[in-house]
A tleap script that builds the chain and sets N, CA, C and O, in Angstrom:
source leaprc.protein.ff14SB
mol = sequence {
  NMET VAL SER VAL ASP ASP ALA GLU THR ASN
  LYS ARG PHE ALA THR GLU HIE GLU ALA ASP
  PHE PRO ILE LEU SER ASP PRO GLU LYS THR
  VAL ALA THR SER TYR GLY VAL LEU GLY MET
  THR ARG MET ALA ARG ARG TRP THR PHE TYR
  ILE GLY ALA ASP GLY LYS ILE LEU LEU ILE
  ASP LYS ALA VAL ARG ALA ALA ASN ALA GLY
  GLU ASP LEU ALA ALA LYS LEU ALA GLU LEU
  ALA GLY LYS GLY LEU ILE LYS ARG CLYS
}
set mol.1.N position { -50.417 -7.821 84.585 }
set mol.1.CA position { -49.583 -8.317 85.242 }
set mol.1.C position { -48.191 -8.518 84.515 }
set mol.1.O position { -48.083 -8.881 83.344 }
set mol.2.N position { -47.256 -8.264 85.277 }
set mol.2.CA position { -45.672 -8.667 84.862 }
set mol.2.C position { -45.203 -9.713 85.486 }
set mol.2.O position { -45.254 -9.792 86.714 }
set mol.3.N position { -44.711 -10.605 84.762 }
set mol.3.CA position { -44.235 -11.940 85.676 }
set mol.3.C position { -42.669 -11.795 85.067 }
set mol.3.O position { -42.408 -11.193 84.026 }
set mol.4.N position { -41.752 -12.421 85.866 }
set mol.4.CA position { -40.217 -12.803 85.285 }
set mol.4.C position { -40.199 -14.001 84.799 }
set mol.4.O position { -39.100 -14.381 84.395 }
set mol.5.N position { -41.186 -14.810 84.698 }
set mol.5.CA position { -41.243 -16.101 84.117 }
set mol.5.C position { -41.222 -16.086 82.508 }
set mol.5.O position { -41.325 -14.991 81.956 }
set mol.6.N position { -41.122 -16.979 81.912 }
set mol.6.CA position { -41.119 -17.210 80.476 }
set mol.6.C position { -42.438 -17.059 80.035 }
set mol.6.O position { -43.277 -16.882 80.919 }
set mol.7.N position { -42.879 -17.094 78.680 }
set mol.7.CA position { -44.073 -16.873 78.286 }
set mol.7.C position { -44.898 -18.143 78.365 }
set mol.7.O position { -46.129 -18.135 78.372 }
set mol.8.N position { -44.198 -19.164 78.419 }
set mol.8.CA position { -44.781 -20.751 78.273 }
set mol.8.C position { -45.402 -20.807 79.749 }
set mol.8.O position { -46.550 -21.176 79.993 }
set mol.9.N position { -44.477 -20.388 80.679 }
set mol.9.CA position { -44.858 -20.624 82.216 }
set mol.9.C position { -46.035 -19.706 82.486 }
set mol.9.O position { -46.883 -20.101 83.286 }
set mol.10.N position { -46.147 -18.773 82.026 }
set mol.10.CA position { -47.313 -17.775 82.119 }
set mol.10.C position { -48.442 -18.089 81.470 }
set mol.10.O position { -49.518 -17.690 81.916 }
set mol.11.N position { -48.388 -18.715 80.524 }
set mol.11.CA position { -49.703 -19.013 79.645 }
set mol.11.C position { -50.258 -20.429 80.481 }
set mol.11.O position { -51.447 -20.684 80.674 }
set mol.12.N position { -49.227 -21.177 80.871 }
set mol.12.CA position { -49.843 -22.281 81.890 }
set mol.12.C position { -50.618 -21.717 83.085 }
set mol.12.O position { -51.664 -22.218 83.498 }
set mol.13.N position { -50.016 -20.618 83.615 }
set mol.13.CA position { -50.617 -19.973 84.722 }
set mol.13.C position { -51.854 -19.554 84.550 }
set mol.13.O position { -52.753 -19.866 85.332 }
set mol.14.N position { -52.044 -18.767 83.459 }
set mol.14.CA position { -53.147 -18.101 82.856 }
set mol.14.C position { -54.558 -19.157 82.740 }
set mol.14.O position { -55.707 -19.064 83.172 }
set mol.15.N position { -53.849 -20.154 81.953 }
set mol.15.CA position { -54.964 -21.120 81.783 }
set mol.15.C position { -55.244 -22.102 83.014 }
set mol.15.O position { -56.285 -22.741 82.864 }
set mol.16.N position { -54.613 -22.342 84.088 }
set mol.16.CA position { -54.899 -22.944 85.213 }
set mol.16.C position { -55.711 -22.142 85.879 }
set mol.16.O position { -56.697 -22.633 86.430 }
set mol.17.N position { -55.442 -20.708 85.957 }
set mol.17.CA position { -56.381 -20.018 86.835 }
set mol.17.C position { -57.375 -19.290 85.922 }
set mol.17.O position { -58.123 -18.577 86.591 }
set mol.18.N position { -57.598 -19.249 84.721 }
set mol.18.CA position { -58.540 -18.754 83.829 }
set mol.18.C position { -58.496 -17.170 84.237 }
set mol.18.O position { -59.354 -16.412 84.689 }
set mol.19.N position { -57.284 -17.022 83.923 }
set mol.19.CA position { -56.950 -15.456 83.943 }
set mol.19.C position { -57.424 -14.626 82.575 }
set mol.19.O position { -57.151 -14.916 81.410 }
set mol.20.N position { -58.212 -13.511 83.067 }
set mol.20.CA position { -58.984 -12.872 81.877 }
set mol.20.C position { -58.407 -11.653 81.600 }
set mol.20.O position { -59.113 -10.708 81.248 }
set mol.21.N position { -56.827 -11.521 81.750 }
set mol.21.CA position { -56.098 -10.013 81.872 }
set mol.21.C position { -54.507 -10.611 81.238 }
set mol.21.O position { -53.865 -11.561 81.686 }
set mol.22.N position { -54.198 -9.841 80.237 }
set mol.22.CA position { -52.924 -10.143 79.998 }
set mol.22.C position { -51.549 -9.978 81.001 }
set mol.22.O position { -51.487 -9.263 82.001 }
set mol.23.N position { -50.588 -10.745 80.511 }
set mol.23.CA position { -49.347 -11.085 81.755 }
set mol.23.C position { -48.479 -10.864 80.631 }
set mol.23.O position { -48.501 -11.404 79.525 }
set mol.24.N position { -47.650 -9.912 81.127 }
set mol.24.CA position { -46.325 -9.561 80.305 }
set mol.24.C position { -45.032 -10.409 80.859 }
set mol.24.O position { -44.491 -10.204 81.946 }
set mol.25.N position { -44.657 -11.365 79.932 }
set mol.25.CA position { -43.397 -11.936 80.277 }
set mol.25.C position { -42.078 -11.334 80.307 }
set mol.25.O position { -41.682 -10.984 79.195 }
set mol.26.N position { -41.382 -11.145 81.160 }
set mol.26.CA position { -40.060 -10.463 81.492 }
set mol.26.C position { -38.989 -11.347 82.102 }
set mol.26.O position { -38.505 -11.009 83.182 }
set mol.27.N position { -38.545 -12.547 81.442 }
set mol.27.CA position { -37.794 -13.226 81.939 }
set mol.27.C position { -36.293 -12.451 82.130 }
set mol.27.O position { -35.538 -12.799 83.038 }
set mol.28.N position { -35.973 -11.472 81.273 }
set mol.28.CA position { -34.670 -10.941 81.152 }
set mol.28.C position { -34.764 -9.967 82.419 }
set mol.28.O position { -33.707 -9.435 82.758 }
set mol.29.N position { -35.834 -9.699 83.102 }
set mol.29.CA position { -35.937 -8.897 84.190 }
set mol.29.C position { -35.939 -7.239 83.768 }
set mol.29.O position { -35.776 -6.349 84.603 }
set mol.30.N position { -36.119 -7.039 82.553 }
set mol.30.CA position { -35.760 -5.497 82.360 }
set mol.30.C position { -37.081 -4.790 82.846 }
set mol.30.O position { -36.894 -3.744 83.469 }
set mol.31.N position { -38.151 -5.119 82.696 }
set mol.31.CA position { -39.358 -4.447 83.304 }
set mol.31.C position { -39.115 -4.189 84.641 }
set mol.31.O position { -39.012 -3.035 85.058 }
set mol.32.N position { -38.990 -5.410 85.526 }
set mol.32.CA position { -38.928 -5.540 86.846 }
set mol.32.C position { -37.759 -4.410 87.485 }
set mol.32.O position { -37.914 -3.708 88.484 }
set mol.33.N position { -36.605 -4.467 86.624 }
set mol.33.CA position { -35.487 -3.629 86.924 }
set mol.33.C position { -35.883 -2.169 87.068 }
set mol.33.O position { -35.706 -1.483 88.075 }
set mol.34.N position { -36.482 -1.761 85.845 }
set mol.34.CA position { -37.035 -0.673 85.508 }
set mol.34.C position { -37.915 0.032 86.946 }
set mol.34.O position { -37.647 1.118 87.458 }
set mol.35.N position { -38.852 -0.792 87.326 }
set mol.35.CA position { -39.785 -0.629 88.226 }
set mol.35.C position { -39.107 -0.747 89.560 }
set mol.35.O position { -39.486 -0.029 90.486 }
set mol.36.N position { -38.275 -1.479 89.695 }
set mol.36.CA position { -37.311 -1.341 91.169 }
set mol.36.C position { -37.714 -2.497 91.834 }
set mol.36.O position { -37.309 -2.511 92.996 }
set mol.37.N position { -38.570 -3.771 91.410 }
set mol.37.CA position { -39.280 -4.463 92.094 }
set mol.37.C position { -38.230 -5.985 92.425 }
set mol.37.O position { -38.674 -6.982 92.995 }
set mol.38.N position { -36.925 -5.858 91.962 }
set mol.38.CA position { -36.109 -7.018 92.431 }
set mol.38.C position { -35.435 -6.729 93.551 }
set mol.38.O position { -34.976 -5.661 93.957 }
set mol.39.N position { -35.427 -8.129 94.136 }
set mol.39.CA position { -34.840 -8.178 95.617 }
set mol.39.C position { -33.517 -8.521 95.463 }
set mol.39.O position { -33.026 -8.748 94.357 }
set mol.40.N position { -32.867 -8.579 96.567 }
set mol.40.CA position { -31.408 -9.102 96.508 }
set mol.40.C position { -31.211 -10.329 95.802 }
set mol.40.O position { -30.084 -10.531 95.349 }
set mol.41.N position { -32.171 -11.246 95.617 }
set mol.41.CA position { -32.299 -12.709 95.437 }
set mol.41.C position { -32.429 -12.431 93.567 }
set mol.41.O position { -32.156 -13.306 92.745 }
set mol.42.N position { -32.834 -11.229 93.267 }
set mol.42.CA position { -33.146 -11.263 91.869 }
set mol.42.C position { -34.521 -11.516 91.512 }
set mol.42.O position { -34.965 -11.413 90.369 }
set mol.43.N position { -35.247 -11.886 92.643 }
set mol.43.CA position { -36.840 -12.411 92.435 }
set mol.43.C position { -37.486 -11.303 92.464 }
set mol.43.O position { -36.881 -10.306 92.858 }
set mol.44.N position { -38.853 -11.198 92.062 }
set mol.44.CA position { -39.366 -9.901 91.689 }
set mol.44.C position { -40.165 -9.862 93.174 }
set mol.44.O position { -40.598 -10.878 93.718 }
set mol.45.N position { -40.287 -8.439 93.754 }
set mol.45.CA position { -41.326 -8.493 94.629 }
set mol.45.C position { -42.738 -8.342 94.132 }
set mol.45.O position { -42.915 -7.860 93.013 }
set mol.46.N position { -43.992 -8.801 95.048 }
set mol.46.CA position { -45.324 -8.456 94.710 }
set mol.46.C position { -45.749 -7.347 95.049 }
set mol.46.O position { -46.348 -7.176 96.110 }
set mol.47.N position { -45.522 -6.473 94.254 }
set mol.47.CA position { -45.642 -4.850 94.442 }
set mol.47.C position { -46.915 -4.786 93.321 }
set mol.47.O position { -46.896 -5.394 92.251 }
set mol.48.N position { -47.850 -4.059 93.717 }
set mol.48.CA position { -48.948 -3.571 92.859 }
set mol.48.C position { -48.751 -2.103 92.431 }
set mol.48.O position { -48.503 -1.264 93.298 }
set mol.49.N position { -48.844 -1.768 91.186 }
set mol.49.CA position { -48.603 -0.294 90.763 }
set mol.49.C position { -49.712 0.097 90.014 }
set mol.49.O position { -49.921 -0.481 88.947 }
set mol.50.N position { -50.636 1.195 90.484 }
set mol.50.CA position { -51.833 1.494 89.981 }
set mol.50.C position { -51.337 2.769 89.119 }
set mol.50.O position { -50.731 3.699 89.650 }
set mol.51.N position { -51.583 2.739 88.032 }
set mol.51.CA position { -51.264 3.609 86.807 }
set mol.51.C position { -52.709 4.328 86.249 }
set mol.51.O position { -53.780 3.789 85.970 }
set mol.52.N position { -52.320 5.712 86.202 }
set mol.52.CA position { -53.403 6.351 85.685 }
set mol.52.C position { -53.519 6.515 84.218 }
set mol.52.O position { -52.569 6.138 83.531 }
set mol.53.N position { -54.693 7.094 83.582 }
set mol.53.CA position { -54.676 6.901 81.933 }
set mol.53.C position { -53.479 7.944 81.596 }
set mol.53.O position { -52.952 7.791 80.494 }
set mol.54.N position { -53.017 8.933 82.381 }
set mol.54.CA position { -51.980 9.663 81.671 }
set mol.54.C position { -50.596 8.936 81.649 }
set mol.54.O position { -49.563 9.401 81.169 }
set mol.55.N position { -50.748 7.716 82.250 }
set mol.55.CA position { -49.476 6.838 82.051 }
set mol.55.C position { -48.334 7.339 83.605 }
set mol.55.O position { -47.119 7.141 83.604 }
set mol.56.N position { -49.035 7.927 84.679 }
set mol.56.CA position { -48.231 8.384 85.876 }
set mol.56.C position { -48.545 7.503 86.919 }
set mol.56.O position { -49.726 7.166 87.008 }
set mol.57.N position { -47.688 7.028 87.780 }
set mol.57.CA position { -48.041 6.005 88.780 }
set mol.57.C position { -48.903 6.745 90.058 }
set mol.57.O position { -48.461 7.759 90.599 }
set mol.58.N position { -50.109 6.149 90.445 }
set mol.58.CA position { -51.045 6.956 91.332 }
set mol.58.C position { -50.587 6.371 92.678 }
set mol.58.O position { -50.574 7.033 93.716 }
set mol.59.N position { -50.252 5.223 92.599 }
set mol.59.CA position { -50.032 4.678 93.999 }
set mol.59.C position { -49.174 3.244 93.854 }
set mol.59.O position { -49.463 2.572 92.864 }
set mol.60.N position { -48.196 2.743 94.710 }
set mol.60.CA position { -47.410 1.744 94.809 }
set mol.60.C position { -47.976 0.847 95.964 }
set mol.60.O position { -47.984 1.363 97.081 }
set mol.61.N position { -48.434 -0.390 95.838 }
set mol.61.CA position { -48.856 -1.101 97.103 }
set mol.61.C position { -47.799 -1.948 96.957 }
set mol.61.O position { -47.522 -2.558 95.924 }
set mol.62.N position { -46.880 -2.004 98.567 }
set mol.62.CA position { -46.070 -2.912 98.645 }
set mol.62.C position { -46.182 -3.762 99.685 }
set mol.62.O position { -45.189 -4.320 100.152 }
set mol.63.N position { -47.542 -3.969 100.207 }
set mol.63.CA position { -47.866 -5.022 101.036 }
set mol.63.C position { -49.070 -5.993 100.409 }
set mol.63.O position { -50.095 -6.340 100.995 }
set mol.64.N position { -48.726 -6.277 99.274 }
set mol.64.CA position { -49.407 -7.350 98.768 }
set mol.64.C position { -49.502 -8.797 99.384 }
set mol.64.O position { -48.495 -9.490 99.531 }
set mol.65.N position { -50.684 -9.191 99.713 }
set mol.65.CA position { -50.851 -10.459 100.205 }
set mol.65.C position { -51.509 -11.422 99.188 }
set mol.65.O position { -52.655 -11.277 98.761 }
set mol.66.N position { -50.656 -12.431 98.841 }
set mol.66.CA position { -51.271 -13.183 97.833 }
set mol.66.C position { -52.906 -13.693 98.072 }
set mol.66.O position { -53.826 -13.658 97.254 }
set mol.67.N position { -52.916 -14.078 99.200 }
set mol.67.CA position { -54.031 -14.718 99.725 }
set mol.67.C position { -55.277 -13.557 99.308 }
set mol.67.O position { -56.322 -13.909 98.761 }
set mol.68.N position { -55.008 -12.313 99.621 }
set mol.68.CA position { -56.264 -11.440 99.535 }
set mol.68.C position { -56.019 -10.600 98.462 }
set mol.68.O position { -56.808 -9.679 98.249 }
set mol.69.N position { -54.870 -10.799 97.618 }
set mol.69.CA position { -54.828 -9.748 96.474 }
set mol.69.C position { -55.803 -9.603 95.637 }
set mol.69.O position { -55.642 -8.542 95.034 }
set mol.70.N position { -56.721 -10.141 95.309 }
set mol.70.CA position { -58.111 -9.814 94.144 }
set mol.70.C position { -58.985 -8.906 95.219 }
set mol.70.O position { -59.486 -7.871 94.780 }
set mol.71.N position { -59.162 -9.210 96.435 }
set mol.71.CA position { -59.908 -8.415 97.263 }
set mol.71.C position { -59.392 -6.825 97.429 }
set mol.71.O position { -60.000 -5.781 97.191 }
set mol.72.N position { -58.076 -7.044 97.915 }
set mol.72.CA position { -57.181 -5.857 98.018 }
set mol.72.C position { -57.390 -4.845 96.700 }
set mol.72.O position { -57.784 -3.679 96.721 }
set mol.73.N position { -57.065 -5.530 95.732 }
set mol.73.CA position { -57.065 -4.794 94.354 }
set mol.73.C position { -58.210 -3.976 94.014 }
set mol.73.O position { -58.081 -2.830 93.584 }
set mol.74.N position { -59.716 -4.737 94.261 }
set mol.74.CA position { -60.812 -4.195 94.149 }
set mol.74.C position { -61.224 -3.162 94.895 }
set mol.74.O position { -61.949 -2.254 94.490 }
set mol.75.N position { -60.720 -3.289 96.126 }
set mol.75.CA position { -60.981 -2.152 97.340 }
set mol.75.C position { -60.256 -0.987 96.799 }
set mol.75.O position { -60.833 0.085 96.616 }
set mol.76.N position { -58.709 -1.210 96.474 }
set mol.76.CA position { -58.319 0.104 96.091 }
set mol.76.C position { -58.571 0.766 94.932 }
set mol.76.O position { -58.271 1.956 94.834 }
set mol.77.N position { -59.103 0.140 93.997 }
set mol.77.CA position { -59.397 0.704 92.688 }
set mol.77.C position { -60.749 1.303 93.159 }
set mol.77.O position { -60.884 2.495 92.880 }
set mol.78.N position { -61.530 0.853 93.660 }
set mol.78.CA position { -62.821 1.493 94.332 }
set mol.78.C position { -62.428 3.118 94.889 }
set mol.78.O position { -62.939 4.203 94.616 }
set mol.79.N position { -61.312 2.746 95.767 }
set mol.79.CA position { -61.025 4.014 96.585 }
set mol.79.C position { -60.228 4.942 95.596 }
set mol.79.O position { -60.218 6.116 95.966 }
set mol.80.N position { -59.744 4.756 94.746 }
set mol.80.CA position { -59.196 5.674 93.648 }
set mol.80.C position { -60.123 6.126 92.930 }
set mol.80.O position { -60.169 7.347 92.781 }
set mol.81.N position { -61.132 5.274 92.276 }
set mol.81.CA position { -62.317 5.894 91.541 }
set mol.81.C position { -63.105 6.845 92.523 }
set mol.81.O position { -63.533 7.883 92.020 }
set mol.82.N position { -63.381 6.591 94.040 }
set mol.82.CA position { -64.044 7.474 94.682 }
set mol.82.C position { -63.370 8.812 94.683 }
set mol.82.O position { -64.038 9.843 94.742 }
set mol.83.N position { -61.914 8.822 94.613 }
set mol.83.CA position { -61.172 9.992 94.813 }
set mol.83.C position { -61.192 10.666 93.344 }
set mol.83.O position { -60.429 11.613 93.155 }
set mol.84.N position { -61.937 10.271 92.409 }
set mol.84.CA position { -61.748 10.704 90.905 }
set mol.84.C position { -60.504 10.605 90.128 }
set mol.84.O position { -60.354 11.195 89.058 }
set mol.85.N position { -59.476 9.739 90.754 }
set mol.85.CA position { -58.067 9.275 90.098 }
set mol.85.C position { -58.116 8.467 89.018 }
set mol.85.O position { -57.193 8.464 88.203 }
set mol.86.N position { -59.375 7.563 88.867 }
set mol.86.CA position { -59.379 6.668 88.038 }
set mol.86.C position { -60.889 6.808 87.618 }
set mol.86.O position { -61.761 7.229 88.377 }
set mol.87.N position { -61.111 6.375 86.223 }
set mol.87.CA position { -62.627 6.033 85.980 }
set mol.87.C position { -63.304 4.505 85.894 }
set mol.87.O position { -62.749 3.583 85.296 }
set mol.88.N position { -64.167 4.419 86.356 }
set mol.88.CA position { -64.772 3.062 86.166 }
set mol.88.C position { -65.635 2.897 84.949 }
set mol.88.O position { -66.436 3.777 84.634 }
set mol.89.N position { -65.487 1.769 84.244 }
set mol.89.CA position { -66.185 1.593 82.976 }
set mol.89.C position { -67.602 1.291 83.334 }
set mol.89.O position { -68.434 1.092 82.449 }
savepdb mol mol.pdb
quit
């Protein structure tokens, strides 16, 4: 996950939500700019990038809904695994 918030804000978020995944802090918005997710207000859009083991982008989900993000992510990963585009552990 990439966030344009500072590291301390992301640490509080991770603790509060018991996140078991890394969060990249990008307050300078370098990564967000590179991926083209900054809107007109310079706020990052909630897009999900599915990246293969070879580093190539497999899919960009631009319709992320915060309320269903986890379920949608799991379903999309299962779909990509079913197509042989990613491997399950």
